[in-house]
C-alpha positions in Angstrom: -6.5 -9.3 71.7 -9.1 -9.6 74.6 -11.0 -6.4 76.1 -13.1 -7.0 79.2 -12.9 -10.7 78.5 -14.1 -10.5 74.7 -12.3 -10.8 71.5 -11.6 -7.3 70.4 -9.0 -5.7 68.0 -6.5 -7.8 65.9 -6.5 -11.6 66.1 -7.0 -15.1 64.6 -9.9 -17.5 65.1 -10.2 -21.1 63.8 -13.6 -23.0 64.0 -13.9 -26.7 64.4 -14.5 -27.5 60.8 -11.4 -25.8 59.7 -12.5 -22.4 58.8 -9.9 -19.7 59.6 -10.5 -15.8 60.2 -7.7 -13.6 60.7 -8.2 -9.8 61.2 -10.4 -7.4 63.2 -12.9 -8.4 65.7 -15.3 -6.1 67.7 -16.9 -7.6 70.8 -16.4 -11.4 69.7 -17.6 -10.5 66.3 -15.5 -10.3 63.3 -15.9 -6.7 62.2 -13.8 -4.6 59.9 -11.1 -5.8 57.4 -9.9 -9.5 57.6 -9.2 -12.7 55.6 -11.4 -15.8 55.6 -9.8 -19.1 54.7 -11.6 -22.4 54.0 -10.3 -26.0 54.2 -10.6 -26.2 50.4 -8.0 -23.4 50.1 -10.8 -21.0 49.1 -10.0 -17.5 50.5 -11.7 -13.9 51.0 -9.9 -10.7 51.7 -11.8 -7.7 52.2 -14.1 -5.8 54.4 -16.3 -7.6 56.8 -19.4 -6.9 58.9 -20.9 -9.0 61.7 -19.0 -11.9 60.3 -20.1 -11.6 56.6 -18.4 -10.4 53.7 -19.8 -6.8 53.3 -18.3 -3.9 51.5 -15.2 -4.5 49.0 -13.4 -7.5 48.7 -11.9 -10.4 46.8 -12.8 -14.0 47.0 -10.7 -16.7 45.1 -12.1 -20.3 44.7 -9.7 -22.9 46.0 -10.9 -25.9 43.8 -11.5 -23.7 40.8 -9.6 -20.9 39.1 -12.4 -18.5 39.5 -12.1 -15.3 41.3 -14.3 -12.2 42.1 -13.3 -8.6 43.0 -16.0 -6.2 43.9 -18.9 -5.2 46.0 -20.4 -7.5 48.6 -23.7 -7.3 50.5 -24.6 -9.5 53.5 -22.3 -12.4 52.1 -23.6 -12.2 48.4 -22.0 -10.6 45.4 -24.0 -7.5 45.0 -23.3 -4.2 43.3 -20.3 -3.5 40.6 -17.6 -6.4 40.3 -15.6 -8.2 38.2 -15.4 -12.3 38.0 -12.8 -14.3 36.3 -13.8 -17.9 35.3 -10.3 -19.2 34.4 -6.7 -18.7 35.6 -5.7 -17.2 32.2 -8.2 -14.3 32.6 -9.7 -14.8 29.3 -13.4 -15.6 30.4 -14.9 -12.9 32.7 -17.8 -10.9 33.5 -17.6 -7.2 34.6 -20.9 -5.5 35.5 -23.6 -5.4 38.0 -24.7 -8.3 40.4 -27.8 -8.8 42.7 -27.7 -11.7 45.0 -24.8 -13.6 43.3 -26.6 -13.4 40.0 -25.7 -11.2 37.0 -28.4 -8.6 36.7 -28.3 -5.2 35.2 -25.9 -4.0 32.8 -22.4 -5.9 32.0 -19.7 -7.3 29.6 -19.3 -11.1 29.4 -16.1 -12.2 27.6 -16.0 -15.9 26.9 -12.9 -17.9 26.4 -13.5 -18.2 22.7 -13.4 -14.6 22.2 -16.9 -14.1 21.8 -18.3 -11.0 23.6 -21.6 -9.8 24.9 -22.1 -6.2 26.0 -25.6 -5.3 27.3 -28.3 -6.0 29.9 -28.7 -9.0 31.9 -31.7 -10.6 34.1 -31.4 -13.6 36.3 -27.9 -14.5 34.8 -29.2 -14.4 31.2 -28.9 -11.9 28.4 -32.3 -9.9 28.7 -33.0 -6.6 27.0 -30.8 -4.5 24.6 -27.2 -5.8 23.9 -24.9 -6.6 21.4 -23.3 -10.3 20.9 -20.2 -11.1 18.8 -19.3 -14.4 17.6 -15.9 -14.2 16.3 -15.5 -17.9 15.5 -18.4 -17.8 13.3 -17.8 -14.3 12.2 -21.2 -13.2 13.3 -22.8 -10.3 15.3 -26.3 -9.6 16.7 -27.2 -6.2 18.2 -30.9 -5.9 19.3 -33.3 -7.0 21.9 -32.9 -10.3 23.9 -35.1 -12.6 26.1 -33.8 -15.2 28.3 -30.3 -15.5 26.6 -32.2 -15.6 22.8 -32.8 -13.1 20.3 -36.2 -11.8 20.6 -37.7 -8.6 19.4 -36.2 -6.2 17.0 -32.7 -6.6 16.0 -29.8 -6.7 13.5 -28.0 -9.8 12.7 -24.7 -9.5 10.5 -22.8 -12.1 9.0 -19.2 -11.0 8.1 -17.6 -12.7 5.0 -14.3 -12.4 3.4 -13.5 -10.3 0.5 -12.5 -11.7 -2.7 -9.7 -9.8 -4.5 -11.2 -7.7 -7.2 -14.4 -7.8 -6.1 -16.7 -4.6 -5.2 -19.4 -6.7 -3.3 -20.3 -5.9 0.2 -18.4 -7.2 3.2 -21.6 -8.7 5.0 -24.8 -10.1 4.8 -27.4 -8.6 7.2 -30.9 -9.0 8.5 -32.8 -6.1 10.0 -36.1 -6.9 11.3 -38.3 -9.1 13.7 -36.9 -12.3 15.8 -38.9 -14.7 17.7 -37.0 -17.3 19.9 -33.9 -16.8 18.1 -35.3 -17.2 14.5 -36.4 -14.6 11.8 -40.0 -14.2 12.2 -42.1 -11.2 11.4 -41.3 -8.4 9.2 -37.7 -8.0 8.2 -35.0 -7.0 5.6 -32.4 -9.2 4.3 -29.3 -7.6 2.6 -27.4 -10.0 0.6 -23.7 -10.1 0.0 -24.4 -9.9 -3.9 -26.4 -6.7 -3.4 -29.9 -8.1 -3.6 -32.4 -7.2 -1.1 -35.7 -8.9 0.3 -38.0 -6.8 2.3 -41.1 -8.6 3.6 -42.5 -11.1 6.0 -40.6 -14.1 7.7 -41.7 -17.3 9.3 -39.1 -19.3 11.1 -36.2 -18.3 9.2 -37.9 -18.5 5.7 -39.4 -15.8 3.6 -43.2 -16.5 3.9 -45.9 -14.0 3.2 -46.0 -10.8 1.1 -42.5 -9.5 0.4 -40.4 -7.6 -2.4 -37.2 -9.2 -3.6 -34.7 -6.8 -5.5 -32.3 -8.5 -7.5 -28.7 -7.5 -7.9 -29.4 -6.4 -11.5 -32.0 -3.8 -10.2 -35.0 -6.2 -11.4 -37.9 -6.5 -8.8 -40.3 -9.1 -7.9 -43.1 -8.1 -5.6 -45.7 -10.6 -4.5 -46.3 -13.8 -2.1 -43.4 -16.0 -1.0 -43.9 -19.5 0.4 -41.2 -21.4 2.1 -38.4 -19.4 0.7 -39.9 -19.4 -2.9 -42.0 -17.2 -4.9 -45.5 -18.3 -4.9 -45.9 -17.6 -8.5 -42.7 -19.3 -9.5 -42.2 -22.1 -7.0 -39.4 -23.6 -9.4 -37.1 -20.6 -9.3 -34.8 -21.1 -6.2 -34.0 -17.9 -4.2 -31.8 -19.5 -1.6 -28.8 -19.0 -4.0 -27.9 -22.6 -4.1 -28.6 -22.7 -8.0 -29.0 -18.8 -8.6 -25.8 -16.8 -9.1 -27.7 -13.5 -8.3 -27.5 -14.4 -4.5 -23.6 -15.7 -4.7 -24.6 -19.0 -3.2 -26.2 -17.2 0.2 -28.9 -19.4 1.9 -31.3 -17.1 3.7 -32.2 -20.0 6.1 -28.6 -21.0 6.8 -26.5 -18.3 7.8 -23.2 -18.5 5.8 -19.7 -18.0 7.4 -17.7 -19.4 4.5 -14.6 -17.5 3.2 -15.7 -17.6 -0.4 -18.3 -14.9 -0.3 -17.9 -11.3 -0.6 -20.1 -8.3 0.5 -20.5 -4.8 1.3 -23.6 -2.7 1.9 -23.6 1.1 1.8 -26.4 2.8 3.8 -27.4 6.3 2.5 -30.2 7.7 4.5 -30.1 11.2 2.8 -30.6 10.0 -0.6 -34.1 10.2 -1.4 -34.0 8.9 -5.4 -31.0 6.7 -5.7 -30.4 3.5 -3.6 -27.8 3.2 -1.1 -25.2 1.7 -3.7 -25.7 4.9 -5.8 -25.7 7.4 -3.0 -23.9 10.7 -4.4 -21.0 12.5 -2.5 -21.2 15.8 -4.0 -21.2 17.8 -0.8 -18.3 20.1 -1.9 -20.0 20.9 -5.2 -23.4 21.9 -3.5 -21.6 24.3 -1.3 -20.8 26.1 -4.4 -24.5 26.9 -5.0 -27.0 28.9 -3.1 -28.1 27.2 0.1 -31.8 27.5 -0.9 -31.5 25.6 -4.2 -29.1 22.6 -2.7 -31.9 20.3 -2.0 -33.7 20.8 -5.3 -30.5 20.8 -7.3 -29.4 17.3 -5.4 -32.5 15.8 -6.1 -32.7 16.9 -9.9 -29.4 15.7 -10.4 -30.3 12.2 -8.9 -33.3 12.2 -11.2 -31.0 12.8 -14.3 -28.6 9.9 -13.0 -31.7 7.5 -12.6 -32.8 8.3 -16.1 -29.4 7.1 -17.7 -28.4 4.9 -15.0 -28.5 1.6 -17.2 -26.1 3.3 -19.9 -23.7 4.5 -17.1 -23.6 0.9 -15.4 -22.8 -0.6 -18.8 -20.1 2.1 -19.3 -18.7 1.4 -15.8 -18.7 -2.5 -16.4 -17.0 -2.1 -19.8 -14.1 -0.1 -18.7 -13.6 -1.6 -15.3 -13.0 -5.0 -17.1 -10.3 -3.6 -19.6 -7.3 -5.5 -19.4 -8.6 -8.5 -17.4 -9.4 -11.9 -18.5 -12.0 -12.8 -15.5 -13.2 -12.1 -12.3 -14.2 -14.4 -9.3 -17.8 -12.9 -9.3 -17.9 -11.5 -12.9 -17.4 -7.9 -11.5 -14.5 -5.5 -11.3 -13.7 -2.3 -9.7 -13.0 0.6 -12.0 -9.5 1.9 -11.6 -8.2 5.4 -12.0 -6.1 3.9 -15.0 -9.5 2.9 -16.7 -11.2 6.1 -15.7 -8.5 8.1 -17.4 -9.2 6.0 -20.6 -12.9 6.5 -20.3 -12.3 10.4 -20.1 -10.0 10.3 -23.3 -12.2 8.4 -25.2 -15.1 10.8 -24.3 -12.8 13.7 -25.6 -13.0 15.3 -21.8 -9.5 16.4 -22.5 -10.2 18.5 -25.4 -12.2 20.8 -23.2 -9.2 22.8 -22.1 -8.5 20.3 -19.3 -5.8 17.9 -18.6 -6.4 14.3 -16.9 -4.4 15.7 -14.1 -6.6 18.4 -13.7 -9.5 16.1 -13.7 -7.9 14.1 -10.9 -7.4 17.4 -8.7 -11.2 17.9 -9.2 -12.0 14.6 -7.7 -9.5 14.5 -5.0 -11.5 15.6 -2.1 -9.8 14.0 1.0 -7.1 12.1 -1.1 -3.3 12.3 0.2 -1.3 14.7 -2.4 0.8 11.5 -3.3 -2.1 9.3 -4.1 -3.9 11.9 -6.4 -2.6 10.5 -9.7 -2.2 6.8 -8.5 -3.4 4.7 -11.4 -4.4 1.7 -9.1 -6.8 3.4 -6.8 -10.4 2.2 -7.3 -13.7 3.7 -7.3 -17.1 2.3 -6.7 -20.1 3.1 -8.8 -21.4 5.9 -6.7 -17.8 7.4 -6.6 -17.9 7.3 -10.6 -21.2 9.2 -10.7 -20.1 11.7 -8.4 -16.9 12.3 -10.2 -18.9 12.7 -13.5 -21.4 15.2 -12.0 -18.3 17.3 -10.7 -16.7 17.2 -13.9 -19.8 18.2 -16.0 -20.3 21.1 -13.7 -16.8 22.3 -14.3 -16.9 21.9 -17.9 -20.4 23.4 -18.7 -21.5 25.5 -15.9 -20.6 28.7 -17.9 -22.6 27.8 -21.0 -25.8 26.8 -19.0 -26.0 29.6 -16.3 -29.6 30.3 -17.0 -30.8 27.0 -16.1 -32.9 26.3 -13.3 -31.2 23.0 -12.4 -27.5 23.7 -13.4 -26.3 20.3 -12.1 -28.8 18.3 -13.8 -28.4 20.3 -17.1 -24.8 19.9 -17.1 -24.8 16.3 -16.4 -27.4 15.9 -19.3 -25.2 17.8 -21.6 -22.1 15.6 -20.6 -24.1 12.5 -20.9 -25.5 13.2 -24.3 -22.5 14.9 -26.0 -19.3 13.0 -24.5 -20.3 9.8 -22.9 -23.1 8.3 -25.0 -21.6 8.9 -28.6 -18.1 8.1 -27.5 -18.1 5.6 -24.9 -16.8 2.0 -25.4 -15.0 3.0 -28.5 -11.5 2.4 -26.9 -8.5 4.2 -28.4 -5.0 4.5 -27.5 -2.1 2.1 -27.7 -3.0 0.4 -24.4 -6.5 -0.9 -24.1 -7.5 -0.6 -27.6 -6.4 -4.4 -28.2 -7.5 -6.7 -25.6 -4.5 -9.1 -25.9 -2.1 -5.9 -26.1 -3.4 -4.6 -22.8 -3.1 -8.3 -21.3 0.6 -8.5 -22.3 1.4 -4.8 -21.6 0.0 -4.9 -18.2 3.1 -6.8 -17.1 5.2 -3.7 -17.5 3.1 -1.4 -15.5 4.5 -1.6 -11.9 8.2 -1.0 -13.1 6.9 1.8 -15.6 5.0 3.5 -12.7 8.2 3.3 -10.4 10.1 5.3 -13.1 7.1 7.6 -13.7 7.2 8.5 -10.1 11.0 9.0 -10.1 10.8 11.8 -12.8 7.7 13.5 -11.3 8.1 16.9 -9.5 6.3 18.5 -6.9 3.7 20.7 -8.3 4.1 24.4 -7.2 0.5 25.1 -6.6 -2.1 23.3 -4.2 -2.3 20.6 -3.4 1.5 20.2 -4.2 1.3 16.8 -5.5 4.0 15.3 -7.8 3.2 15.3 -11.2 4.9 15.0 -14.9 5.0 17.4 -17.7 5.7 16.4 -21.4 9.1 17.9 -21.4 9.9 15.8 -18.6 9.0 12.9 -20.6 11.1 14.1 -23.7 14.2 15.0 -21.4 13.8 11.3 -19.5 14.2 9.7 -23.0 17.2 12.0 -23.7 19.0 11.1 -20.2 18.2 7.5 -20.6 19.9 7.8 -24.1 16.9 6.0 -25.9 17.0 8.6 -29.0 18.6 7.1 -32.1 17.8 6.7 -35.8 14.6 5.0 -35.1 13.4 7.0 -32.2 13.7 10.6 -32.7 12.5 13.6 -30.6 10.1 14.5 -33.6 8.5 10.8 -33.5 8.3 11.1 -29.7 6.4 14.4 -30.0 4.0 12.8 -32.5 3.4 10.1 -30.0 2.4 12.5 -27.6 0.0 14.2 -29.9 -1.6 11.3 -31.1 -4.8 12.0 -28.9 -4.0 15.4 -27.9 -3.1 17.9 -30.8 -2.6 20.6 -28.3 0.8 19.1 -27.5 2.3 19.1 -30.8 0.7 20.3 -34.3 3.8 19.6 -36.5 4.9 23.2 -36.1 4.6 24.3 -32.5 4.8 22.3 -29.4 3.2 22.8 -25.8 5.4 20.6 -23.4 3.9 22.4 -20.4 0.9 19.9 -20.3 0.6 17.6 -17.5 0.7 13.9 -18.1 -0.9 11.2 -16.3 0.6 7.8 -16.2 -2.0 6.4 -18.8 -0.4 9.1 -21.2 3.1 8.3 -20.0 2.6 4.5 -20.5 1.0 4.9 -23.8 3.6 7.1 -25.1 6.2 4.3 -24.0 4.1 1.7 -25.8 4.3 4.1 -29.0 7.9 4.4 -28.8 8.1 0.6 -28.4 6.3 0.7 -31.7 8.5 2.9 -33.4 11.8 1.1 -32.3 12.5 -2.1 -34.2 13.7 -5.3 -32.6 17.5 -4.5 -33.7 20.1 -3.7 -30.9 20.2 -0.2 -29.5 22.8 1.4 -27.5 21.0 0.5 -24.2 20.5 -3.2 -25.4 24.2 -4.0 -25.1 24.8 -4.9 -21.3 27.3 -2.4 -19.7 29.0 -5.5 -18.5 30.7 -6.1 -21.9 31.9 -2.5 -22.4 35.5 -1.6 -22.3 37.1 1.5 -21.5 38.8 1.8 -24.9 36.0 0.9 -27.2 32.8 2.6 -25.4 30.3 3.7 -28.2 30.2 7.4 -28.9 26.4 7.1 -28.0 26.8 5.1 -24.7 25.5 6.5 -21.4 28.8 6.1 -20.0 30.2 8.9 -22.6 29.0 11.7 -20.2 31.1 10.3 -17.5 34.4 10.3 -19.6 37.2 11.6 -17.3 35.5 10.9 -13.9 37.2 9.3 -11.3 34.5 6.5 -11.1 34.5 5.6 -14.7 36.9 2.6 -14.5 34.8 1.2 -11.5 31.9 0.9 -14.0 33.8 -1.6 -16.4 33.1 -5.0 -15.1 34.5 -8.4 -16.5 32.9 -9.5 -19.7 33.2 -13.3 -20.0 30.7 -14.2 -17.2 28.1 -11.7 -18.5 28.5 -12.5 -22.1 27.5 -16.3 -21.1 24.8 -15.1 -19.0 23.4 -12.9 -21.5 23.7 -15.5 -24.2 21.7 -18.0 -22.1 19.0 -15.6 -21.5 18.8 -14.9 -25.3 18.4 -18.6 -25.8 15.9 -19.0 -23.0 13.8 -16.0 -24.5 14.0 -17.7 -28.0 12.7 -20.8 -26.5 10.0 -19.3 -24.8 8.8 -17.5 -28.0 9.1 -20.8 -29.9 6.9 -22.3 -26.9 4.1 -19.7 -27.0 4.2 -19.0 -30.8 1.5 -21.4 -31.6 -0.8 -20.0 -29.1 -1.1 -16.4 -30.7 -2.9 -17.6 -33.6 -6.1 -18.8 -31.3 -5.6 -15.9 -28.9 -6.1 -13.3 -31.6 -9.1 -15.4 -32.7 -10.6 -15.6 -29.5 -10.1 -11.9 -28.7 -11.8 -10.9 -31.8 -14.9 -12.9 -31.1 -15.0 -12.1 -27.3 -14.4 -15.6 -26.3 -12.1 -16.5 -23.5 -10.8 -20.0 -22.5 -8.0 -21.2 -20.2 -6.6 -24.6 -19.7 -5.1 -24.7 -16.1 -3.1 -28.0 -16.9 -1.5 -26.1 -19.8 -0.6 -23.2 -17.8 0.8 -25.3 -14.9 2.9 -27.5 -17.4 4.1 -24.1 -19.2 5.3 -22.7 -15.8 7.1 -25.8 -14.7 9.1 -26.0 -18.0 10.1 -22.4 -17.8 11.0 -22.7 -14.2 13.3 -25.8 -15.2 14.9 -23.8 -17.8 15.6 -21.0 -15.4 17.2 -23.3 -13.0 19.4 -25.0 -15.7 20.5 -21.5 -16.9 21.1 -20.3 -13.3 23.4 -23.0 -12.7 25.5 -22.7 -15.9 26.2 -18.9 -15.0 26.4 -19.2 -11.3 30.4 -19.5 -11.5 30.9 -16.8 -13.8 28.7 -14.3 -12.1 30.5 -14.6 -8.8 33.6 -13.3 -10.4 32.4 -9.7 -11.0 32.8 -7.0 -8.9 29.7 -5.6 -6.4 28.6 -3.1 -9.3 28.4 -6.0 -11.6 26.3 -8.1 -9.3 24.1 -5.3 -8.8 23.6 -4.5 -12.6 23.1 -8.5 -13.3 20.3 -8.5 -10.4 18.7 -5.5 -12.2 18.8 -7.3 -15.7 17.4 -10.4 -14.0 14.5 -8.5 -12.7 13.9 -6.8 -16.1 13.8 -10.3 -17.9 11.5 -11.6 -15.2 8.9 -8.8 -16.1 8.3 -10.6 -19.5 8.0 -14.2 -17.7 4.3 -13.4 -16.7 3.2 -12.4 -20.3 4.9 -15.8 -21.6 2.8 -17.5 -19.0 -0.3 -15.8 -19.8 0.2 -16.7 -23.6 0.8 -20.1 -22.6 -2.5 -20.5 -20.8 -4.3 -19.7 -24.2 -5.0 -23.1 -25.9 -3.5 -23.6 -29.1 -5.4 -24.1 -32.2 -5.9 -27.5 -33.7 -4.3 -28.2 -36.7 -7.7 -29.6 -38.3 -9.4 -26.3 -37.6 -7.2 -24.6 -40.3 -6.5 -25.6 -43.8 -3.2 -24.4 -45.3 -4.6 -22.9 -48.5 -7.9 -21.3 -47.0 -8.3 -17.4 -46.9 -9.1 -17.8 -43.1 -5.9 -19.5 -42.4 -3.9 -16.7 -44.2 -5.8 -13.9 -42.4 -5.0 -15.7 -38.9 -1.4 -16.1 -40.0 -1.2 -12.4 -40.8 -2.9 -11.4 -37.5 -0.6 -14.0 -35.7 2.6 -12.3 -37.3 1.3 -8.8 -36.5 0.7 -9.8 -32.8 4.0 -11.7 -32.5 5.9 -8.6 -33.9 4.1 -6.3 -31.6 5.0 -8.5 -28.5 8.6 -8.7 -29.6 8.8 -5.1 -30.2 7.4 -4.3 -26.7 9.4 -7.1 -25.0 12.7 -5.4 -26.6 12.0 -2.1 -25.8 11.2 -2.5 -22.2 13.3 -5.4 -21.0 16.4 -4.5 -23.1 16.3 -0.9 -23.8 13.9 1.2 -21.2 14.4 -0.7 -17.9 18.0 -1.4 -18.4 18.7 2.0 -19.2 16.9 3.5 -16.1 18.9 0.7 -13.9 22.1 2.0 -15.3 21.3 5.5 -14.8 20.4 4.5 -11.1 23.8 2.8 -10.8 25.5 5.8 -12.3 23.8 8.2 -10.1 24.8 5.9 -7.2 28.3 6.0 -8.3 28.4 9.5 -8.8 26.9 10.2 -5.4 29.2 7.8 -3.9 32.4 9.5 -5.6 30.9 13.0 -4.5 31.0 11.5 -1.0 34.4 10.3 -1.5 35.6 13.8 -2.9 34.1 15.5 0.0 35.7 13.1 2.5 39.1 13.7 0.6 38.5 17.4 0.7 37.7 17.3 4.2 40.8 15.2 4.9 42.9 17.5 2.8 41.7 20.6 4.7 42.3 19.0 8.0 45.9 17.9 6.9 46.4 21.6 5.7 45.1 22.9 8.9 47.5 20.6 10.9 50.5 21.7 8.7 49.7 25.2 9.2 49.5 24.8 12.8 52.8 23.0 12.9 54.3 25.5 10.6 53.1 28.3 13.0 54.7 26.4 15.8 58.0 26.1 14.2 58.2 29.5 13.1 57.5 30.7 16.7 60.1 28.6 18.0 62.5 29.8 15.3 61.5 33.4 16.2 62.2 32.7 19.8 65.5 31.1 19.2 66.5 34.1 17.1 65.5 36.6 19.8 67.6 34.8 22.4 70.5 34.9 20.1 70.0 38.4 19.6 70.0 39.1 23.2 73.2 37.2 23.8 75.0 39.0 21.0 73.7 42.5 22.3 75.1 41.3 26.0 78.5 40.6 24.6 78.5 44.0 22.5 77.9 45.9 25.7 80.4 44.1 27.7 83.1 45.1 25.1 82.0 48.7 25.2 82.3 49.0 28.8 85.9 47.2 29.0 88.2 48.5 26.4 91.2 46.3 27.3 89.7 42.9 27.6 91.3 40.1 29.7 93.0 37.0 28.4 91.4 34.0 27.9 89.8 32.7 31.3 92.0 29.6 31.2 95.3 31.2 30.9 94.4 33.7 33.6 93.1 30.7 36.1 96.4 28.8 35.4 98.9 31.9 36.0 97.0 32.8 39.2 97.0 29.4 40.3 100.6 29.2 39.8 101.1 32.3 41.6 98.9 30.9 44.3 100.5 27.8 44.8 104.3 29.1 44.3 104.6 32.3 46.3 108.1 34.0 46.2 110.4 33.4 49.1 110.9 35.8 51.8 114.4 37.4 52.2 116.6 36.4 55.1 116.7 39.9 56.5 113.3 40.2 57.0 113.1 37.0 58.7 115.4 37.9 61.4 113.7 41.0 62.2 
């Protein structure tokens, strides 16, 4: 558009060099909103002032896939804006701009995923900021200068966690940086728990410093080139020292084989960060004025006995394990229960379930009694303080420092005299625990199935001893060998309050440890002979079901005959499994001798090649038996296949124990002379161990687990039969309702027809009453009248003439 000979309004203008503008004009000058297009296909769309990009607009580069959307000033990127450096949008910067340069505060994301958030100057990282290197698993948070770490900051190396380790998840340096190097004073927190606090020079410990090893030992003195000046031959970089888990201070690690975690506890004045106590809920029960003093005194009490407590924690956390990747274990609740029972805590009118509730702050109700939850050392110490107060606070009311006094009493009277004297049937024998741990998961599933919700807060599921006794009855496990009296004796083995031979208290709660140890006790009572639950249900017949069979209670039920599958295929399958189990026992029988010897002396060894060969041979045997029994198994019903799968799962539980025994090297024949007393002792221990393993194997895999699986199948079948009965009853009711409706309609029709007949009969009666001489039949009357009409009598002649 033109106005007075000048471009004014909407229009398009193209320069000689190919630049094109389309938009608003004001007195021959591009002004307002418009679109610039350059010969290289670059474009700008947005606000324009006096021909320059000014205001808010979007620029897209033609040769590159870069674009900018934001504020402009006199043709420059200036103000807030976001710029994408690739077409995918994975590389971008969003923040402040000054004259086409990143300056101020902004976020820069790189195509690799690395991210920087912080201050900028002259297009470089400058000031306070945080940089994350995802590919290197590192992060720096602190001061920058011209794109390099310079000043105070924190650099973190994130490491993968090794299963079963309690070490930190990172290495971390907090201190001074000079041109990207650790230089000046700083602290380095190692993955293993060690700490260096001192002077650095060019990424190396150099000058005065203090090194705290992971075992608590401290060296304080001068360091030169990453070495202690007093002991130059001692390496601190972790190359040869296991204390630092292979971490080199001057080479930031980013490998996958290291573990780490570092806890910070700024509120703890006495204990280190790895032992910060969490007893806030307990302190709230004390007067507010004395809380700080109580906390400090109980920390002193813990510090005084920390060596013994660390040893106790380390000892019980390793129960049931062979080795650890970093020689450290986390204490599980299952092992914590064993410690409490060994220290006779349950004899202070407390159950282990009540102890769980005392130490369950913030734990979901379903996980309060979980045996697999782990606790760090600081959690273990906090729980012991809470427990000590709950047991002894009424006896030490006059003490000025009641928490410390209760803790002292618990340590001196319960922990120190009794700890590490392992009792019970599970953890007391190392090899027994290694074997029995393979049955834990299935037993935990059964335990949870028989738990009932507690009627008091926190309303968590729990089991009582009477539930255990009833469970054995429901699974039909009682017999000549295992009686109710023997089961009560097993429950009262470590808790006389449950049964004293005359009176019993079956209302006591049971944790999973007590449940599992009671099962192991029942396994020891039961022999290896066949029991009612050992006989597969697949070979039972309706006419010869034993009187003590679990199916006896279902006799007369419509679903009874659906539980009788064919027997030929299952007999073949069970015989092959027996043969496979026999061969497995013969294979690892020779390893029992050296296993018992090594467990008694504390020496452990493992041959990976033997383990590999034993697993391969066992897999081959399984494959052969599977091919032979495949055809017979397919001929069963759906219930047959379900039961056979459950039996397969039960038998597979013992495979791991077999492989574990395979991994233990056999004793060389030259090591034992046939006539020596030592050989006789080892033979006796071997036979006892073999007998125990056989008893446990038979009880769990052929009695307890199959009985539970069978009970599930029966319950499922009963539930399905109930549903079928409900459907049949519903159908019968519908049919009855339909029949009643049809009958009602039929009766209504009959009643109507009867009424019509009665009306017709009444009409005839009324007609007869009105005419006492009824006419002849209508047919004769009509016929006679017709004759009379068609043949009238002739007229006389006389009348005609007239």
